[in-house]
N, C-alpha and C positions, 0 to 999 in steps of 0.2 A: 717316711713317705714325704716326697716333695712334689711340687707342681711340675707337670711334664710339658715340655715344649714339643709341639707336633710339627715334624719336618714336612708332613704331607705325604699321602699315599700316591703312587703314580696313577696316571689317568686310566690306564687299561685295567688295573686292579680295582680302582674305584667304580668303574663302569660295570665290571663283572660282579662285584659285591651288590650293586644295585639290582642287577638281574636276579641274583640269588634271592635277594630280599623280596622281590616281586613274587617269586614262587611261593614264599611263605604267606605273603599278604593276600594272595588270591584264594586262599582257603576260605570256605564259606562262613565259618564261625570261629570264635576265640579258641575253643578247645581243639579244633582241627588245626589252627595256626600253631598252637603250642606243640601238638604232636608232630607237625611238619617241621618245625624249628628243631626239635630234639632229634628228629630223624636225619635231616639234611646237613646240619652243622658238622657232625663227625665224619660224614661222607665227603664233605668239601675240604675240611681242615686236615689235609694230608700233604706229605712232602712232594707227592707227584703233581699236586695242584699248583699251577704257576701263580694263581691269584694269592693263595695263602703262603706261598714262598715269599712273595712280595710283602704281604702283611707281616710275616715273621721277621723279615730283614729290617723292615721299618720300625717294628716294635723293639728290636735289638738296639737300634740306634738311640731309641728313647730311654733305654735302661742306663743305670749308673754302673760304673766299674766294668767288670767282665760279665755283662749281661745279668745283673742282679735283679731279683724280684722287685717289682715296683712297690709292693706293699711292705715287706719286711726288710728289704735292701740287703739281705744277707745271702740267701740261697740263690741258685741259678734260676732265672726266670725263663722257663721253656714251655709254658702252657698258655695258650691264648685264652684269656679270662674275660668273661662278660661282666662289666661293672654292674649293669642292671641285668639280673639273671634271665637267661633265655626261657626258663620255665615260667617266668612271670611276664616277661616283656618280649614276646616273639617278634614284635615289630622292630626290635633292635638287634636281632640275632646276627644279621649280616651288615651291621652299620659300623663303619670304621671307628668312629669316635666312641664306641662302646667297648673297645678292646684295650687291654693292657697285657703285658707279659708278667705272669706270676709264677711262683714256684708251686709245686704240688702240695706242700704243707698249707700254704695260705689259700690255695684254690679249694682244697678240701674243707678247710675251716670255714670259709665263706659259703661254699656250695650255693644253694639258692636262698640263703638268708637275706632278707631285705626289709627295710622299714621306710616309711614316708612321713613327711610332716603333714599332720591332719588335725584340724580344730585346735591349733596352738600347741600341739604336743607331738610325740613320736608314736606312730602306730606300726606295729609289726605286721607285715603283709606276707611273710613266709608261708608258702603252701605246705601244709603237713601231708605226710604220706596218706593216701586214700581219701584226702579231702576233695570236694568237688572242684573241677577245673573251671574257675570263674575269674574274671578280671580282678586284679588287686585293687584295693581302695585307691582312689586318686590322691595325689599329693606330690610335693617336691621330694626328691630323694633325701633320705636321712642318713646316707652313707657318704663319707667324704670321697669325692670323685677327683683324683689327682689330675685329670685332664681338664677339669673345669674349675675346681676349687684350689686354693693355695692351702695345703694341709697345715702350714705353719700358722695360719690364722685360727686354727682349731686346736692344735696339739702343742704340748709343751714337753720337752725332754729334760728331765732332772739330771743335771750333769754330776750329781753326787751318787745317785742310785742307778741311773740310766733307765729308769722307768718312764714310760710315756703316759701322760695324764692329760685330761682336757685343759685347755689353756684358761687361765684365770682372766677376769676382767672383760669377759664376753657375755652375751646374753644367754639365757637358759637353753634356748634351742640349739645354739652353737655347742654348748657343753653336752647336751644330750646326743647331738649328732657325733661329736667326738667320742663320747662314751660308747655309743653303739658300734662305731668303727673299730675302736680299740678292742672291745670284747669279741666282736665277730671274727676279727683276724688273729686274735690271741697275740697281740703285739708285745706283750710282756712275758713271753716264754723265757725260761731261764737261759736258753742258748742265745737269745737275742740280747739279753742284758750283758752277758759276757762278751758278745761280739761288739756291742756298742762301746764297752769300756776299752777293748783292744783298739777299735777304730779311733777313739778319743786320744789314746796314747800315741798312735801312729800319726794322726793329724798334728798333734802338738809337737811331736818330734820333727815332722816335716817342716813346720813353721819355724821351729828353733833352728834347724839346719839352714833354712833360707836366710834367717836373720844373721846367723854366724858367717855365712859365706858371701852375703850380698855386697859387702864393701870391695871385695877383691875378685870374686869368681867371674869367669867368662859368662857372657850373656846366655850362651846355649846351655850351660850347666844350670843356671838359675831357671831358665825356661823348662828344663827337665824336672826340676823340683816342683815348679808350679803345676806342670802337667800331672805329676804324680799325685798331688793333692786333689786336683780336679777330677781324677778318674778313680779314686778310691771308693770302695763300698761304703755304705752308711753315710750318704751325703747329708742326711738330717743332722747327724752329729756335728758335722762341720758348720751347718747353718746355725745350729744352736750355740756353738762356740762363738760365732760372730755376734749373735744376738745377745748372749749373756756375758760377753767379754769383760764388761766393766765391773761385774760382780765376782770375777775370779781373778785374783791378783796376778798370777803368772801369765794368764791369757791377756790381761789388760796390758801388761808390759810388752809382750811379744807383738801385739797388734799396734801398739804405739810406735814400736820400732819399724814395723812394716805395715803401714796403713793401707798400702796397695793390696794387701791380702784380703781386705774386705770385698774386693771385686772378683776374687777367685771363685 
C-alpha cells in the first residue's frame, strides 16, 4: 500500500456527487441516513451512471500497474471501496476523497470493520449485526488511509520473508494503526507473500538490465525499462528496495551504479 496522488475528479462528477450526498444528509436522523446511504450507493454506482464512470476512470489512473488493488497491490481493483465504511459514516458515502479502487478479496475482508483513536488507544467501532444503529464513537481513523497517510510511515516490508509488519521506531499509536490495517485487510495472505517475492525478483532484474544496458543502449530503450519498473504491480516492494538498499548487498551495488533509479 502506497500513498495515492489524486489527479482530481472532473467538475461535473464532483458536483453530482455533492448532490447525491445531500440526498443522504437530508434524512432526519442518523439511522435513516445509514439506510439511505446503503440504498442509494448501489443504485448510483452503475456503469450506466456517467458520474460513476468518471469516478471509476479516475480511480483507475490512481492504481498501480494494470489497475491493481490499492490495498494488496496484486489483484484487479474493480470495486469502489469506502475507506470509512458507509454503514458507519453515511456523511461520506458520496464523497470523492473517501473512495479507492479495491479488489473483491480486500473489500470483503475490510467490509464495515473500522477503528478510531480514542483516549490514547484504538477503539473498534465496527457495528455488529443486529446491533443498534447509533453513531460510532468519535475519534481519528485508526485505519491507514492511502489518500491521506503515507503507508510507508506505518508499515515495513521484510525483504527476506515478504511479510508486512508495523514499522519500528514509531510511537505506539502508529504501531496499533498499522497492526489494525494489516489484520483487517489480511495483508499477509500466502498468495501475497509469493507475489511480493516475484515482484522483488522482477524489480531487481529490471534494475540489473538497466545497469547492464545504460552505457550503450539508446535513450528510448532505457526509457522503456524505466517505464516497465514504474508500472509494475506491488510498488511497495520497489519502495522498500529503495529504502532498504544499503542493508542488501546486491541492491546497494545496483543502486550505486544507477543512483537515478532512486527517483523512479
